[in-house]
Z-matrix of the N, CA and C atoms (Angstrom, degrees):
N
C 1 1.465
C 2 1.529 1 109.89
N 3 1.323 2 116.56 1 129.75
C 4 1.460 3 121.99 2 179.01
C 5 1.525 4 108.80 3 -96.07
N 6 1.324 5 116.78 4 116.03
C 7 1.461 6 121.43 5 179.00
C 8 1.528 7 109.79 6 -87.61
N 9 1.328 8 115.98 7 126.87
C 10 1.462 9 121.30 8 -172.02
C 11 1.523 10 111.07 9 -125.24
N 12 1.333 11 115.76 10 137.68
C 13 1.464 12 121.80 11 170.43
C 14 1.521 13 107.06 12 -113.30
N 15 1.326 14 116.29 13 139.73
C 16 1.462 15 121.64 14 -177.57
C 17 1.526 16 109.22 15 -120.78
N 18 1.350 17 116.12 16 133.15
C 19 1.464 18 121.00 17 -179.52
C 20 1.523 19 108.97 18 -129.87
N 21 1.331 20 116.37 19 118.39
C 22 1.468 21 121.26 20 177.93
C 23 1.523 22 107.82 21 -160.41
N 24 1.338 23 117.23 22 128.94
C 25 1.462 24 118.57 23 -176.59
C 26 1.527 25 113.46 24 -82.74
N 27 1.335 26 116.47 25 1.72
C 28 1.462 27 120.75 26 172.20
C 29 1.526 28 107.37 27 -93.77
N 30 1.327 29 116.75 28 109.06
C 31 1.463 30 121.31 29 -173.08
C 32 1.522 31 112.63 30 -59.85
N 33 1.332 32 117.24 31 -39.03
C 34 1.462 33 119.97 32 -179.91
C 35 1.527 34 111.08 33 -64.60
N 36 1.325 35 115.90 34 -43.49
C 37 1.465 36 120.23 35 177.94
C 38 1.519 37 109.87 36 -63.84
N 39 1.320 38 115.89 37 -42.98
C 40 1.465 39 120.90 38 -179.10
C 41 1.528 40 111.21 39 -59.90
N 42 1.326 41 116.58 40 -48.60
C 43 1.463 42 120.37 41 -179.92
C 44 1.525 43 111.20 42 -63.91
N 45 1.335 44 115.74 43 -39.33
C 46 1.456 45 119.58 44 179.14
C 47 1.517 46 112.15 45 -63.62
N 48 1.331 47 116.11 46 -41.95
C 49 1.464 48 120.54 47 178.63
C 50 1.523 49 111.37 48 -63.28
N 51 1.313 50 115.69 49 -46.61
C 52 1.466 51 120.00 50 -179.50
C 53 1.525 52 110.31 51 -59.82
N 54 1.329 53 116.39 52 -44.65
C 55 1.458 54 120.85 53 -179.36
C 56 1.523 55 111.32 54 -63.04
N 57 1.321 56 116.23 55 -45.64
C 58 1.462 57 120.27 56 -176.60
C 59 1.526 58 111.44 57 -68.82
N 60 1.324 59 116.37 58 -46.26
C 61 1.465 60 119.75 59 -177.80
C 62 1.526 61 111.54 60 -66.59
N 63 1.318 62 116.43 61 -31.77
C 64 1.468 63 120.50 62 -179.09
C 65 1.521 64 112.21 63 -67.82
N 66 1.331 65 116.66 64 -18.48
C 67 1.460 66 120.23 65 179.31
C 68 1.531 67 112.22 66 -77.32
N 69 1.331 68 116.20 67 -17.75
C 70 1.462 69 119.61 68 178.72
C 71 1.530 70 109.56 69 -76.26
N 72 1.329 71 117.80 70 125.69
C 73 1.471 72 120.61 71 -175.19
C 74 1.526 73 114.83 72 -61.82
N 75 1.337 74 117.11 73 -26.08
C 76 1.465 75 119.87 74 -177.45
C 77 1.525 76 113.01 75 -97.70
N 78 1.338 77 116.61 76 3.79
C 79 1.461 78 120.80 77 -178.23
C 80 1.527 79 110.90 78 -109.30
N 81 1.325 80 115.23 79 143.90
C 82 1.459 81 120.74 80 172.21
C 83 1.526 82 108.50 81 -135.30
N 84 1.332 83 116.65 82 117.73
C 85 1.461 84 120.98 83 178.06
C 86 1.527 85 107.93 84 -82.25
N 87 1.328 86 116.08 85 110.47
C 88 1.466 87 120.65 86 -175.61
C 89 1.524 88 112.67 87 -95.14
N 90 1.342 89 116.28 88 -10.40
C 91 1.458 90 119.12 89 179.00
C 92 1.515 91 111.05 90 -164.85
N 93 1.339 92 116.54 91 141.43
C 94 1.467 93 121.97 92 177.63
C 95 1.524 94 107.60 93 -136.24
N 96 1.339 95 116.54 94 127.86
C 97 1.464 96 119.58 95 -170.36
C 98 1.524 97 112.67 96 -136.34
N 99 1.332 98 114.96 97 135.37
C 100 1.461 99 121.26 98 172.02
C 101 1.523 100 110.56 99 -88.27
N 102 1.327 101 116.85 100 -21.61
C 103 1.457 102 122.21 101 -176.41
C 104 1.529 103 110.71 102 -115.34
N 105 1.322 104 115.75 103 130.66
C 106 1.450 105 120.20 104 -179.33
C 107 1.516 106 113.49 105 -65.65
N 108 1.332 107 116.80 106 -39.05
C 109 1.467 108 120.41 107 -179.03
C 110 1.528 109 110.90 108 -62.48
N 111 1.327 110 116.31 109 -42.23
C 112 1.462 111 120.52 110 178.49
C 113 1.519 112 110.35 111 -63.83
N 114 1.316 113 116.08 112 -39.50
C 115 1.464 114 120.49 113 179.27
C 116 1.526 115 110.66 114 -61.48
N 117 1.328 116 117.04 115 -43.78
C 118 1.463 117 120.63 116 -179.65
C 119 1.523 118 111.38 117 -60.75
N 120 1.321 119 116.22 118 -39.30
C 121 1.465 120 120.42 119 179.83
C 122 1.528 121 111.27 120 -61.64
N 123 1.327 122 116.45 121 -45.16
C 124 1.461 123 119.92 122 -172.77
C 125 1.525 124 113.59 123 -85.94
N 126 1.335 125 116.90 124 -26.17
C 127 1.460 126 119.83 125 179.36
C 128 1.525 127 110.96 126 -62.41
N 129 1.332 128 116.32 127 -30.10
C 130 1.463 129 120.08 128 178.07
C 131 1.520 130 111.13 129 -58.54
N 132 1.331 131 116.08 130 -34.17
C 133 1.465 132 121.06 131 -179.22
C 134 1.524 133 111.91 132 -90.21
N 135 1.331 134 115.99 133 -40.94
C 136 1.464 135 120.62 134 -175.12
C 137 1.528 136 112.89 135 -71.56
N 138 1.336 137 116.47 136 -36.57
C 139 1.466 138 122.19 137 -176.80
C 140 1.529 139 112.20 138 47.22
N 141 1.332 140 117.56 139 61.15
C 142 1.474 141 120.33 140 179.74
C 143 1.526 142 111.59 141 -67.27
N 144 1.325 143 115.59 142 156.04
C 145 1.461 144 120.37 143 176.58
C 146 1.523 145 110.69 144 -74.50
N 147 1.333 146 115.43 145 -36.84
C 148 1.460 147 122.48 146 -176.43
C 149 1.524 148 109.73 147 -131.89
N 150 1.332 149 116.12 148 137.20
C 151 1.466 150 120.77 149 171.95
C 152 1.526 151 107.17 150 -117.93
N 153 1.327 152 116.01 151 118.97
C 154 1.465 153 121.95 152 176.57
C 155 1.521 154 106.86 153 -101.07
N 156 1.330 155 117.07 154 122.31
C 157 1.462 156 118.29 155 -176.30
C 158 1.519 157 113.19 156 -145.95
N 159 1.326 158 113.45 157 153.71
C 160 1.460 159 121.62 158 168.54
C 161 1.524 160 105.51 159 -100.76
N 162 1.342 161 118.73 160 116.76
C 163 1.466 162 120.02 161 -175.09
C 164 1.524 163 114.96 162 -70.46
N 165 1.332 164 117.24 163 -10.32
C 166 1.460 165 120.04 164 -178.87
C 167 1.524 166 109.63 165 -89.45
N 168 1.339 167 114.91 166 75.34
C 169 1.455 168 121.65 167 -176.90
C 170 1.525 169 110.73 168 -95.01
N 171 1.329 170 115.86 169 153.76
C 172 1.463 171 120.48 170 -178.49
C 173 1.522 172 112.89 171 -83.45
N 174 1.337 173 117.37 172 -19.73
C 175 1.463 174 119.29 173 -172.66
C 176 1.523 175 114.21 174 -111.11
N 177 1.335 176 117.56 175 -4.43
C 178 1.457 177 118.47 176 -173.12
C 179 1.527 178 109.87 177 -154.61
N 180 1.322 179 116.54 178 147.96
C 181 1.453 180 122.08 179 175.64
C 182 1.525 181 109.17 180 -64.36
N 183 1.329 182 116.52 181 126.41
C 184 1.457 183 120.49 182 -175.31
C 185 1.514 184 114.24 183 -61.99
N 186 1.339 185 116.90 184 -39.88
C 187 1.461 186 119.98 185 178.68
C 188 1.523 187 110.76 186 -65.73
N 189 1.324 188 115.96 187 -41.95
C 190 1.464 189 120.61 188 178.33
C 191 1.526 190 110.36 189 -60.90
N 192 1.321 191 116.29 190 -43.36
C 193 1.461 192 120.85 191 -179.95
C 194 1.522 193 111.06 192 -58.27
N 195 1.325 194 116.61 193 -47.96
C 196 1.467 195 119.60 194 -178.70
C 197 1.522 196 112.26 195 -66.78
N 198 1.322 197 116.50 196 -40.59
C 199 1.470 198 119.46 197 179.30
C 200 1.526 199 111.25 198 -63.77
N 201 1.333 200 116.60 199 -40.76
C 202 1.463 201 120.01 200 -179.98
C 203 1.526 202 111.21 201 -66.70
N 204 1.323 203 116.65 202 -38.48
C 205 1.463 204 120.03 203 177.69
C 206 1.523 205 110.09 204 -62.90
N 207 1.339 206 116.08 205 -41.67
C 208 1.465 207 119.80 206 178.31
C 209 1.525 208 110.87 207 -63.00
N 210 1.332 209 116.82 208 -38.66
C 211 1.465 210 120.29 209 178.28
C 212 1.527 211 110.85 210 -64.46
N 213 1.322 212 115.88 211 -42.39
C 214 1.464 213 120.88 212 -177.03
C 215 1.526 214 111.57 213 -68.11
N 216 1.320 215 116.09 214 -46.93
C 217 1.464 216 120.45 215 -173.36
C 218 1.523 217 113.68 216 -90.70
N 219 1.326 218 116.84 217 -19.39
C 220 1.459 219 119.45 218 -179.68
C 221 1.520 220 112.13 219 67.90
N 222 1.313 221 115.78 220 -157.30
C 223 1.459 222 120.85 221 -176.46
C 224 1.526 223 112.67 222 -65.16
N 225 1.316 224 117.19 223 -26.40
C 226 1.464 225 119.42 224 -177.66
C 227 1.524 226 112.40 225 -75.55
N 228 1.319 227 116.80 226 -17.31
C 229 1.460 228 120.50 227 -179.33
C 230 1.518 229 111.97 228 -83.85
N 231 1.313 230 117.06 229 133.29
C 232 1.463 231 122.17 230 -179.79
C 233 1.522 232 109.91 231 -115.32
N 234 1.326 233 116.04 232 132.37
C 235 1.457 234 121.06 233 178.23
C 236 1.520 235 109.62 234 -112.31
N 237 1.326 236 115.70 235 130.48
C 238 1.459 237 121.37 236 174.30
C 239 1.521 238 107.85 237 -115.65
N 240 1.319 239 116.56 238 120.46
C 241 1.461 240 120.92 239 176.84
C 242 1.525 241 108.28 240 -83.19
N 243 1.324 242 115.40 241 125.16
C 244 1.464 243 122.62 242 179.96
C 245 1.518 244 106.15 243 -120.14
N 246 1.334 245 116.59 244 98.25
C 247 1.460 246 120.17 245 -167.43
C 248 1.522 247 112.56 246 -138.26
N 249 1.328 248 114.85 247 161.87
C 250 1.466 249 120.98 248 176.46
C 251 1.518 250 111.64 249 -88.92
N 252 1.331 251 117.26 250 -12.58
C 253 1.457 252 122.07 251 -175.25
C 254 1.523 253 111.11 252 -101.56
N 255 1.337 254 116.32 253 133.04
C 256 1.462 255 119.88 254 -177.87
C 257 1.524 256 112.29 255 -124.84
N 258 1.334 257 116.88 256 31.72
C 259 1.456 258 120.89 257 177.78
C 260 1.525 259 110.45 258 -60.87
N 261 1.323 260 116.50 259 134.28
C 262 1.463 261 120.83 260 178.92
C 263 1.522 262 110.98 261 -61.90
N 264 1.329 263 116.71 262 -38.17
C 265 1.456 264 120.30 263 -178.61
C 266 1.526 265 111.15 264 -66.17
N 267 1.334 266 116.27 265 -44.23
C 268 1.461 267 120.32 266 177.54
C 269 1.524 268 109.99 267 -64.07
N 270 1.331 269 115.71 268 -39.37
C 271 1.457 270 120.10 269 179.41
C 272 1.516 271 110.92 270 -59.55
N 273 1.328 272 116.51 271 -41.20
C 274 1.457 273 120.24 272 -179.52
C 275 1.528 274 110.83 273 -64.22
N 276 1.331 275 116.33 274 -39.34
C 277 1.460 276 120.80 275 -179.18
C 278 1.526 277 111.08 276 -63.29
N 279 1.332 278 117.17 277 -49.68
C 280 1.464 279 119.52 278 -176.45
C 281 1.530 280 111.15 279 -71.40
N 282 1.328 281 116.66 280 -30.16
C 283 1.463 282 119.10 281 177.18
C 284 1.521 283 110.19 282 -65.24
N 285 1.332 284 117.01 283 -38.52
C 286 1.461 285 120.87 284 178.87
C 287 1.525 286 111.62 285 -61.70
N 288 1.320 287 116.91 286 -28.14
C 289 1.469 288 120.56 287 178.64
C 290 1.521 289 110.83 288 -70.47
N 291 1.325 290 116.32 289 -28.01
C 292 1.456 291 119.82 290 177.25
C 293 1.513 292 114.96 291 111.19
N 294 1.339 293 117.18 292 32.00
C 295 1.461 294 118.61 293 177.25
C 296 1.524 295 109.80 294 -70.37
N 297 1.328 296 115.54 295 159.97
C 298 1.462 297 120.44 296 -178.48
C 299 1.521 298 112.94 297 -96.85
N 300 1.331 299 116.62 298 -25.49
C 301 1.464 300 119.28 299 -178.63
C 302 1.516 301 110.08 300 -159.59
N 303 1.325 302 114.77 301 156.07
C 304 1.460 303 121.98 302 176.96
C 305 1.519 304 107.26 303 -130.53
N 306 1.329 305 116.51 304 120.83
C 307 1.464 306 121.04 305 -178.17
C 308 1.525 307 108.88 306 -126.80
N 309 1.313 308 116.22 307 128.84
C 310 1.461 309 120.41 308 177.34
C 311 1.527 310 110.38 309 -76.45
N 312 1.319 311 116.22 310 143.23
C 313 1.457 312 120.42 311 178.16
C 314 1.528 313 111.53 312 -66.11
N 315 1.321 314 116.26 313 -21.29
C 316 1.464 315 119.97 314 179.26
C 317 1.528 316 112.10 315 -78.22
N 318 1.327 317 117.13 316 -12.36
C 319 1.467 318 120.91 317 179.64
C 320 1.528 319 109.72 318 -77.69
N 321 1.316 320 116.14 319 165.43
C 322 1.461 321 119.72 320 178.28
C 323 1.526 322 109.36 321 -71.48
N 324 1.325 323 116.20 322 155.26
C 325 1.457 324 120.45 323 -179.67
C 326 1.524 325 111.48 324 -63.56
N 327 1.325 326 115.93 325 -21.04
C 328 1.463 327 119.55 326 176.85
C 329 1.524 328 110.71 327 -58.29
N 330 1.339 329 116.60 328 -37.11
C 331 1.461 330 120.21 329 179.58
C 332 1.528 331 110.91 330 -64.78
N 333 1.319 332 116.51 331 -39.43
C 334 1.462 333 119.91 332 179.14
C 335 1.524 334 110.66 333 -67.92
N 336 1.317 335 116.64 334 -43.37
C 337 1.465 336 120.85 335 178.51
C 338 1.524 337 110.26 336 -58.66
N 339 1.326 338 115.84 337 -45.73
C 340 1.462 339 120.48 338 -179.97
C 341 1.526 340 111.09 339 -64.46
N 342 1.338 341 116.10 340 -40.20
C 343 1.465 342 120.28 341 179.79
C 344 1.525 343 110.83 342 -62.48
N 345 1.322 344 116.76 343 -40.36
C 346 1.468 345 120.76 344 178.81
C 347 1.526 346 110.38 345 -63.94
N 348 1.320 347 115.99 346 -45.76
C 349 1.466 348 119.91 347 -178.79
C 350 1.525 349 111.41 348 -64.01
N 351 1.330 350 116.44 349 -43.86
C 352 1.457 351 120.24 350 -179.29
C 353 1.532 352 111.77 351 -69.42
N 354 1.324 353 116.41 352 -38.72
C 355 1.465 354 120.19 353 178.61
C 356 1.521 355 110.91 354 -64.82
N 357 1.321 356 116.07 355 -38.20
C 358 1.465 357 120.87 356 178.54
C 359 1.528 358 110.82 357 -61.16
N 360 1.329 359 115.64 358 -31.24
C 361 1.466 360 120.82 359 178.75
C 362 1.527 361 112.32 360 -82.12
N 363 1.336 362 115.86 361 -3.84
C 364 1.457 363 119.79 362 178.13
C 365 1.509 364 114.81 363 96.69
N 366 1.325 365 116.92 364 7.65
C 367 1.458 366 120.47 365 -179.89
C 368 1.525 367 111.18 366 -86.99
N 369 1.327 368 116.10 367 154.60
C 370 1.457 369 122.07 368 177.59
C 371 1.521 370 108.27 369 -111.38
N 372 1.322 371 116.30 370 124.34
C 373 1.460 372 121.36 371 -177.02
C 374 1.521 373 110.46 372 -119.85
N 375 1.314 374 116.04 373 97.35
C 376 1.455 375 121.10 374 175.68
C 377 1.519 376 107.39 375 -136.89
N 378 1.299 377 116.49 376 126.37
C 379 1.460 378 121.43 377 -175.71
C 380 1.519 379 111.68 378 -56.48
N 381 1.321 380 115.94 379 136.04
C 382 1.460 381 121.19 380 179.69
C 383 1.525 382 112.08 381 -62.22
N 384 1.326 383 116.74 382 -23.95
C 385 1.464 384 118.78 383 -175.66
C 386 1.519 385 112.03 384 -63.57
N 387 1.335 386 116.98 385 -21.83
C 388 1.451 387 119.61 386 179.17
C 389 1.521 388 111.74 387 -73.99
N 390 1.328 389 117.04 388 -14.85
C 391 1.453 390 119.95 389 -176.39
C 392 1.521 391 112.78 390 -113.80
N 393 1.309 392 116.86 391 8.76
C 394 1.453 393 119.76 392 174.92
C 395 1.519 394 109.52 393 -72.39
N 396 1.285 395 115.22 394 147.08
C 397 1.463 396 119.54 395 177.00
C 398 1.514 397 108.74 396 -74.66
N 399 1.321 398 115.83 397 116.33
C 400 1.458 399 120.43 398 -178.59
C 401 1.523 400 110.89 399 -98.60
N 402 1.337 401 115.60 400 30.17
C 403 1.454 402 119.68 401 176.07
C 404 1.509 403 112.36 402 63.49
N 405 1.334 404 116.35 403 -135.23
C 406 1.455 405 121.81 404 -173.18
C 407 1.517 406 113.96 405 -67.05
N 408 1.350 407 118.53 406 -14.56
C 409 1.457 408 119.79 407 -177.95
C 410 1.527 409 112.33 408 -82.01
N 411 1.328 410 117.93 409 -16.44
C 412 1.459 411 121.17 410 -171.46
C 413 1.523 412 111.36 411 -86.05
N 414 1.327 413 117.29 412 110.66
C 415 1.458 414 121.47 413 178.29
C 416 1.519 415 110.29 414 -82.98
N 417 1.326 416 116.24 415 146.77
C 418 1.456 417 120.48 416 175.08
C 419 1.528 418 108.93 417 -77.73
N 420 1.336 419 116.52 418 168.07
C 421 1.463 420 120.02 419 178.76
C 422 1.525 421 111.33 420 -60.49
N 423 1.347 422 116.62 421 -39.63
C 424 1.463 423 120.25 422 178.94
C 425 1.520 424 110.67 423 -64.52
N 426 1.327 425 116.79 424 -41.17
C 427 1.461 426 120.48 425 179.09
C 428 1.525 427 111.28 426 -64.48
N 429 1.325 428 116.44 427 -37.32
C 430 1.466 429 120.01 428 177.58
C 431 1.526 430 110.04 429 -64.23
N 432 1.335 431 116.78 430 -43.01
C 433 1.466 432 120.44 431 178.77
C 434 1.526 433 110.77 432 -61.63
N 435 1.334 434 115.68 433 -42.87
C 436 1.465 435 119.88 434 -179.67
C 437 1.524 436 110.56 435 -65.79
N 438 1.324 437 117.57 436 -40.72
C 439 1.461 438 120.70 437 178.42
C 440 1.527 439 110.53 438 -63.06
N 441 1.321 440 116.79 439 -38.57
C 442 1.461 441 120.51 440 176.84
C 443 1.529 442 110.60 441 -62.14
N 444 1.331 443 116.52 442 -41.72
C 445 1.463 444 120.63 443 -179.96
C 446 1.529 445 111.00 444 -69.26
N 447 1.328 446 116.92 445 -36.21
C 448 1.468 447 120.35 446 175.73
C 449 1.525 448 109.55 447 -61.03
N 450 1.332 449 116.34 448 -40.69
C 451 1.466 450 120.41 449 -179.69
C 452 1.527 451 111.57 450 -65.68
N 453 1.341 452 116.01 451 -20.06
C 454 1.466 453 121.20 452 177.16
C 455 1.526 454 111.39 453 -92.46
N 456 1.347 455 115.63 454 11.66
C 457 1.465 456 123.82 455 176.88
C 458 1.528 457 112.74 456 64.95
N 459 1.324 458 116.00 457 32.59
C 460 1.460 459 120.80 458 175.72
C 461 1.529 460 109.51 459 -78.97
N 462 1.337 461 116.30 460 142.83
C 463 1.460 462 120.59 461 175.78
C 464 1.525 463 108.95 462 -80.36
N 465 1.336 464 115.86 463 168.52
C 466 1.463 465 119.42 464 178.35
C 467 1.524 466 111.22 465 -60.39
N 468 1.327 467 116.54 466 -39.58
C 469 1.468 468 120.15 467 178.89
C 470 1.529 469 111.12 468 -63.74
N 471 1.322 470 116.60 469 -41.60
C 472 1.466 471 120.82 470 -179.82
C 473 1.527 472 111.00 471 -66.93
N 474 1.333 473 116.09 472 -38.86
C 475 1.468 474 120.11 473 177.98
C 476 1.523 475 110.04 474 -64.82
N 477 1.329 476 115.84 475 -43.50
C 478 1.467 477 120.51 476 179.78
C 479 1.522 478 110.77 477 -60.02
N 480 1.322 479 116.07 478 -42.93
C 481 1.467 480 120.48 479 -179.19
C 482 1.522 481 111.01 480 -67.33
N 483 1.324 482 116.92 481 -42.30
C 484 1.466 483 120.43 482 -177.56
C 485 1.526 484 112.14 483 -67.41
N 486 1.333 485 116.70 484 -37.08
C 487 1.465 486 120.54 485 -178.03
C 488 1.531 487 112.45 486 -94.55
N 489 1.334 488 115.61 487 -1.51
C 490 1.468 489 121.24 488 179.06
C 491 1.531 490 111.89 489 58.45
N 492 1.335 491 114.94 490 46.05
C 493 1.458 492 121.18 491 175.86
C 494 1.522 493 107.75 492 -131.37
N 495 1.335 494 117.51 493 169.99
C 496 1.459 495 120.29 494 -177.97
C 497 1.527 496 111.05 495 -77.85
N 498 1.326 497 115.26 496 158.38
C 499 1.462 498 120.55 497 177.66
C 500 1.524 499 110.10 498 -62.20
N 501 1.331 500 116.90 499 -37.24
C 502 1.461 501 120.54 500 179.31
C 503 1.530 502 110.72 501 -62.70
N 504 1.337 503 116.26 502 -38.87
C 505 1.465 504 120.11 503 178.47
C 506 1.521 505 110.69 504 -65.47
N 507 1.335 506 116.14 505 -39.33
C 508 1.466 507 120.57 506 177.11
C 509 1.525 508 109.68 507 -60.91
N 510 1.324 509 116.35 508 -45.55
C 511 1.463 510 121.00 509 -179.63
C 512 1.527 511 110.90 510 -61.34
N 513 1.330 512 115.96 511 -38.31
C 514 1.465 513 120.25 512 178.10
C 515 1.530 514 110.35 513 -62.87
N 516 1.341 515 115.82 514 -45.82
C 517 1.464 516 119.96 515 -178.65
C 518 1.529 517 111.33 516 -65.21
N 519 1.329 518 116.62 517 -39.91
C 520 1.465 519 119.59 518 179.69
C 521 1.523 520 110.39 519 -63.68
N 522 1.324 521 116.04 520 -40.52
C 523 1.461 522 120.28 521 177.03
C 524 1.524 523 110.71 522 -60.82
N 525 1.338 524 115.61 523 -40.75
C 526 1.464 525 120.74 524 179.15
C 527 1.519 526 111.05 525 -66.06
N 528 1.342 527 116.56 526 -41.97
C 529 1.466 528 121.64 527 179.34
C 530 1.526 529 110.38 528 -60.03
N 531 1.337 530 115.27 529 -47.96
C 532 1.463 531 120.94 530 -178.59
C 533 1.528 532 110.86 531 -60.49
N 534 1.324 533 115.75 532 -41.89
C 535 1.466 534 120.12 533 -179.93
C 536 1.527 535 111.01 534 -66.81
N 537 1.330 536 116.76 535 -46.27
C 538 1.460 537 120.76 536 -177.55
C 539 1.527 538 112.40 537 -64.40
N 540 1.325 539 116.09 538 -36.36
C 541 1.465 540 119.74 539 -177.89
C 542 1.526 541 112.37 540 -85.87
N 543 1.332 542 116.17 541 -6.33
C 544 1.459 543 119.83 542 176.47
C 545 1.512 544 113.81 543 69.61
N 546 1.344 545 116.28 544 37.06
C 547 1.466 546 120.84 545 179.37
C 548 1.526 547 108.63 546 -121.38
N 549 1.344 548 116.69 547 -177.93
C 550 1.466 549 118.67 548 -177.02
C 551 1.526 550 113.56 549 -127.73
N 552 1.344 551 116.94 550 13.63
C 553 1.460 552 119.08 551 -179.78
C 554 1.523 553 110.78 552 -159.68
N 555 1.341 554 115.46 553 167.66
C 556 1.466 555 121.12 554 176.25
C 557 1.527 556 110.55 555 -62.76
N 558 1.335 557 115.58 556 -42.76
C 559 1.466 558 119.86 557 179.20
C 560 1.526 559 110.30 558 -61.83
N 561 1.331 560 115.61 559 -42.99
C 562 1.458 561 119.88 560 178.49
C 563 1.517 562 111.85 561 -61.71
N 564 1.337 563 116.18 562 -36.41
C 565 1.465 564 120.64 563 179.12
C 566 1.523 565 110.89 564 -65.32
N 567 1.333 566 116.31 565 -40.56
C 568 1.466 567 120.29 566 178.73
C 569 1.524 568 110.50 567 -65.09
N 570 1.329 569 116.33 568 -44.87
C 571 1.470 570 120.51 569 179.15
C 572 1.527 571 110.40 570 -60.11
N 573 1.337 572 116.61 571 -46.68
C 574 1.462 573 120.28 572 179.68
C 575 1.530 574 110.36 573 -65.61
N 576 1.329 575 116.41 574 -35.88
C 577 1.461 576 120.26 575 177.92
C 578 1.517 577 111.90 576 -60.80
N 579 1.329 578 116.33 577 -39.26
C 580 1.464 579 120.92 578 177.37
C 581 1.524 580 110.03 579 -67.75
N 582 1.323 581 116.24 580 -43.61
C 583 1.465 582 120.89 581 -179.10
C 584 1.524 583 111.89 582 -62.48
N 585 1.342 584 116.82 583 -35.78
C 586 1.456 585 121.29 584 -177.28
C 587 1.527 586 112.86 585 -86.63
N 588 1.333 587 116.73 586 -4.76
C 589 1.457 588 119.27 587 179.55
C 590 1.510 589 114.28 588 87.59
N 591 1.346 590 117.89 589 6.07
C 592 1.463 591 120.60 590 178.12
C 593 1.522 592 109.43 591 -73.81
N 594 1.317 593 115.66 592 -39.95
C 595 1.458 594 121.95 593 -179.81
C 596 1.518 595 108.97 594 -115.37
N 597 1.314 596 115.93 595 105.51
C 598 1.457 597 121.10 596 175.71
C 599 1.514 598 107.55 597 -124.55
N 600 1.314 599 116.42 598 134.49
C 601 1.462 600 122.45 599 -168.31
C 602 1.518 601 113.85 600 -48.05
N 603 1.319 602 117.82 601 -43.89
C 604 1.454 603 119.90 602 -174.33
C 605 1.517 604 113.77 603 -91.90
N 606 1.342 605 116.49 604 4.37
C 607 1.460 606 117.83 605 -177.60
C 608 1.506 607 112.37 606 -113.34
N 609 1.308 608 119.30 607 -29.62
C 610 1.454 609 120.70 608 -174.92
C 611 1.512 610 110.89 609 -98.73
């Protein structure tokens, strides 16, 4: 029996997931949560095999939520991101955290069922298309971090200090970000970052 916890702040989606997953004979939904903080409290006790979640929560930072779940469950815990957003940059961020699968909400439920079964077996299911080199549009991890700090209104000096790199290196990365995103300013880079899904309020 695969014990599953589901986290999504959209109540209709949450109820639909619980109903659908409960129909699978080998699945047992042990927890369903609209709030990430509540989920963290109970996951410590429930210790589900799989956590299916949408990281874009209204009450908690999505990255923090996933990292805390990984800390609680350790290597035996599997996280499946079930989201409407398929940005390559966002995909890279959540993959680095150690998720087991990424399933779009627009996909059929069969994909989610398969992802749960494969993740339970220890397999990692993430489409290769998220890791293809998209040329000038593909930001590096350092560039993503710098763009996040720019969105927090950090100066170049503050970014350099936080990342422990030189101001000149920061300036180089910002120039690269602006060029790759096809904009002409820091503000433009932040706006484009939001449009592309790199910077989303509840994830960064």
